[in-house]
Rosetta silent file (secondary structure, phi, psi, omega in degrees, C-alpha in Angstrom):
SEQUENCE: XXXXXXXXXXXXXXXXXXXXXXXXXXXXXXXXXXXXXXXXXXXXXXXXXXXXXXXXXXXXXXXXXXXXXXXXXXXXXXXXXXXXXXXXXXXXXXXXXXXXXXXXXXX
SCORE:     score description
SCORE:     0.000 S_00000001
   1 L     0.000  -43.079 -179.220   75.694   -2.408  182.893 S_00000001
   2 H   -62.329  -37.229  178.628   71.902   -1.919  183.101 S_00000001
   3 H   -62.288  -40.015  178.730   72.324    1.861  182.813 S_00000001
   4 H   -62.771  -43.094  178.851   74.290    1.387  179.582 S_00000001
   5 H   -63.963  -42.461  178.647   71.544   -0.798  178.108 S_00000001
   6 H   -61.333  -42.852  178.976   68.891    1.754  179.096 S_00000001
   7 H   -61.930  -41.024  178.385   70.860    4.564  177.394 S_00000001
   8 H   -65.291  -44.669  179.347   71.138    2.526  174.190 S_00000001
   9 H   -61.514  -43.272  179.953   67.433    1.709  174.257 S_00000001
  10 H   -64.417  -36.692 -178.089   66.516    5.370  174.812 S_00000001
  11 H   -72.231  -18.874 -179.516   68.715    6.524  171.960 S_00000001
  12 L   -84.320  -11.170 -177.011   66.971    4.144  169.558 S_00000001
  13 L  -105.650   73.567  178.424   63.530    5.692  170.145 S_00000001
  14 L   -95.549  137.374  178.319   63.752    8.949  168.258 S_00000001
  15 L   -74.673  164.441 -175.571   60.579   10.688  167.226 S_00000001
  16 H   -59.536  -40.028 -179.729   59.976   11.509  163.568 S_00000001
  17 H   -62.005  -45.915  179.555   60.666   15.223  164.011 S_00000001
  18 H   -62.705  -44.608  178.304   64.065   14.569  165.625 S_00000001
  19 H   -59.051  -42.212 -179.878   64.980   12.084  162.914 S_00000001
  20 H   -64.225  -46.554 -178.624   64.042   14.597  160.227 S_00000001
  21 H   -63.942  -43.098  178.866   66.062   17.439  161.790 S_00000001
  22 H   -62.709  -44.515 -179.324   69.125   15.226  162.286 S_00000001
  23 H   -65.989  -37.557  177.332   68.962   13.968  158.700 S_00000001
  24 H   -66.834  -35.939  178.055   68.544   17.539  157.377 S_00000001
  25 H   -64.477  -45.344  177.581   71.527   18.653  159.452 S_00000001
  26 H   -67.546  -32.257  174.381   73.696   15.935  157.958 S_00000001
  27 H   -62.083  -42.903  178.526   72.332   16.846  154.541 S_00000001
  28 H   -60.642  -39.726 -178.043   73.476   20.422  155.170 S_00000001
  29 L   -81.895   -2.640 -179.217   76.923   19.179  156.114 S_00000001
  30 L   -93.329   -5.101 -177.008   77.137   16.920  153.071 S_00000001
  31 L  -100.815  123.702 -178.090   77.300   19.765  150.556 S_00000001
  32 H   -57.139  -38.351  179.871   80.774   21.223  149.802 S_00000001
  33 H   -65.920  -43.819  178.961   79.433   24.752  149.233 S_00000001
  34 H   -66.412  -36.074  176.490   77.567   24.764  152.540 S_00000001
  35 H   -62.058  -44.224  179.363   80.647   23.393  154.320 S_00000001
  36 H   -61.543  -42.454  179.977   82.726   26.230  152.878 S_00000001
  37 H   -65.545  -47.989  179.415   80.161   28.805  153.982 S_00000001
  38 H   -61.986  -40.774  178.782   79.842   27.362  157.492 S_00000001
  39 H   -61.329  -41.510  177.229   83.603   27.120  157.842 S_00000001
  40 H   -63.824  -41.226 -177.655   83.917   30.799  156.902 S_00000001
  41 H   -76.890  -10.867  174.634   81.185   31.773  159.364 S_00000001
  42 H   -60.946  -35.152 -174.169   82.886   29.848  162.178 S_00000001
  43 H   -87.487  -39.251 -172.913   85.368   32.685  162.483 S_00000001
  44 L  -164.362  164.864  175.772   83.280   35.803  161.905 S_00000001
  45 L   -80.436  153.418 -179.754   80.094   37.208  160.440 S_00000001
  46 E  -147.140  151.584  173.014   79.980   38.163  156.769 S_00000001
  47 E   -79.236  165.269  177.884   77.576   39.735  154.328 S_00000001
  48 H   -57.869  -44.481 -179.792   76.275   37.768  151.355 S_00000001
  49 H   -61.986  -41.720  177.888   78.529   39.817  149.069 S_00000001
  50 H   -61.538  -45.936 -179.545   81.574   39.135  151.259 S_00000001
  51 H   -61.001  -45.996 -179.827   80.879   35.408  151.311 S_00000001
  52 H   -59.814  -43.508 -178.201   80.401   35.346  147.538 S_00000001
  53 H   -69.435  -47.779 -177.132   83.643   37.247  146.961 S_00000001
  54 H   -62.583  -41.385 -175.871   85.765   35.332  149.483 S_00000001
  55 H   -95.045    2.632  179.883   84.555   31.913  148.301 S_00000001
  56 L    54.299   54.341  179.652   84.354   32.885  144.620 S_00000001
  57 L  -124.881  159.424  174.655   80.680   31.995  144.373 S_00000001
  58 L   -71.882  147.395 -179.188   77.689   33.661  142.781 S_00000001
  59 H   -61.202  -38.136  179.503   75.580   35.844  145.050 S_00000001
  60 H   -67.503  -35.719  176.562   72.429   33.857  144.204 S_00000001
  61 H   -62.865  -46.939 -179.887   74.204   30.601  145.094 S_00000001
  62 H   -62.490  -46.114 -179.674   75.283   32.016  148.444 S_00000001
  63 H   -59.605  -43.712  179.271   71.806   33.394  149.170 S_00000001
  64 H   -60.995  -46.896 -178.665   70.198   30.049  148.336 S_00000001
  65 H   -67.060  -39.205  178.413   72.594   28.121  150.583 S_00000001
  66 H   -64.713  -36.855  177.434   72.236   30.617  153.428 S_00000001
  67 H   -62.242  -44.433  177.611   68.447   30.302  153.264 S_00000001
  68 H   -59.540  -47.422 -178.503   68.793   26.507  153.579 S_00000001
  69 H   -67.125  -36.705  178.973   71.192   26.890  156.535 S_00000001
  70 H   -66.465  -40.427  179.095   69.002   29.532  158.203 S_00000001
  71 H   -61.908  -27.948  176.673   65.934   27.292  157.975 S_00000001
  72 L   -89.911    1.479 -178.207   67.883   24.660  159.917 S_00000001
  73 L    61.446   34.465  175.613   68.977   27.313  162.463 S_00000001
  74 L   -92.160  -25.146  174.411   72.634   26.721  161.623 S_00000001
  75 E  -132.141  158.540  176.067   73.173   30.382  160.720 S_00000001
  76 E  -133.655  169.407  179.417   71.463   33.604  161.751 S_00000001
  77 E  -138.745  159.922  171.258   71.535   37.122  160.377 S_00000001
  78 E  -131.927  148.478 -178.302   71.341   40.713  161.450 S_00000001
  79 E  -103.157  133.439  173.076   70.356   43.619  159.256 S_00000001
  80 E  -128.723  100.580 -172.850   72.418   46.784  158.983 S_00000001
  81 L    67.739 -122.211  178.827   70.655   49.119  156.582 S_00000001
  82 L   -99.525    2.158 -176.310   70.027   47.064  153.465 S_00000001
  83 E  -100.492  134.431  174.227   72.844   44.600  154.169 S_00000001
  84 E   -99.794  131.386  176.936   72.360   41.258  155.901 S_00000001
  85 E  -111.435  123.709 -177.475   75.267   39.914  157.938 S_00000001
  86 E  -100.320  147.088  176.764   75.293   36.179  158.569 S_00000001
  87 E  -147.988  169.400  179.080   76.961   34.364  161.444 S_00000001
  88 E   -65.927  149.038  179.499   76.917   30.927  163.033 S_00000001
  89 L  -121.409   -9.602 -174.821   73.859   30.117  165.099 S_00000001
  90 L  -142.213  104.655 -179.847   74.720   26.728  166.555 S_00000001
  91 H   -64.681  -28.056  178.604   78.037   25.977  168.241 S_00000001
  92 H   -60.376  -46.615 -178.482   77.175   22.258  168.399 S_00000001
  93 H   -70.051  -38.393  178.491   77.122   21.994  164.617 S_00000001
  94 H   -63.533  -37.870  176.214   80.215   24.172  164.249 S_00000001
  95 H   -66.251  -39.951  176.210   82.061   21.863  166.638 S_00000001
  96 H   -61.730  -43.558  178.059   80.884   18.859  164.626 S_00000001
  97 H   -62.516  -46.030  179.188   82.116   20.551  161.445 S_00000001
  98 H   -60.452  -41.979  179.016   85.483   21.388  163.019 S_00000001
  99 H   -64.837  -40.114  178.676   85.880   17.797  164.201 S_00000001
 100 H   -64.254  -40.189  178.274   85.043   16.458  160.746 S_00000001
 101 H   -65.997  -43.921  177.472   87.624   18.817  159.185 S_00000001
 102 H   -59.916  -42.323  179.612   90.229   17.767  161.774 S_00000001
 103 H   -62.373  -43.567 -177.265   89.451   14.122  161.041 S_00000001
 104 H   -68.345  -30.324 -176.958   89.803   14.681  157.272 S_00000001
 105 H   -99.112   -0.848 -179.834   93.121   16.507  157.635 S_00000001
 106 L   -73.624  132.653  179.802   94.599   14.235  160.319 S_00000001
 107 L   -87.726    0.000    0.000   97.612   12.255  159.131 S_00000001
């Protein structure tokens, strides 16, 4: 019982940086466009143009959202010539996203 209380107490003492990153992560997952992009990148890497075409979004919209996600280290990119290919960078967040989707679609 004491161990359980200690774990609860420890989890309540989050530093400001951790709180900020967690809140930004949930902010990222609260936007439908970013969810669509992350869901697409769960399966495979894609270029900005591919993402825009597949999701029927403007290239500038996709670029803006990818920049936001990259800053949070949720996606990463590799360059091939002049093309950037984006992929998932954090399996923890992708698992959280998958669980949220499963929860939303569960009957």
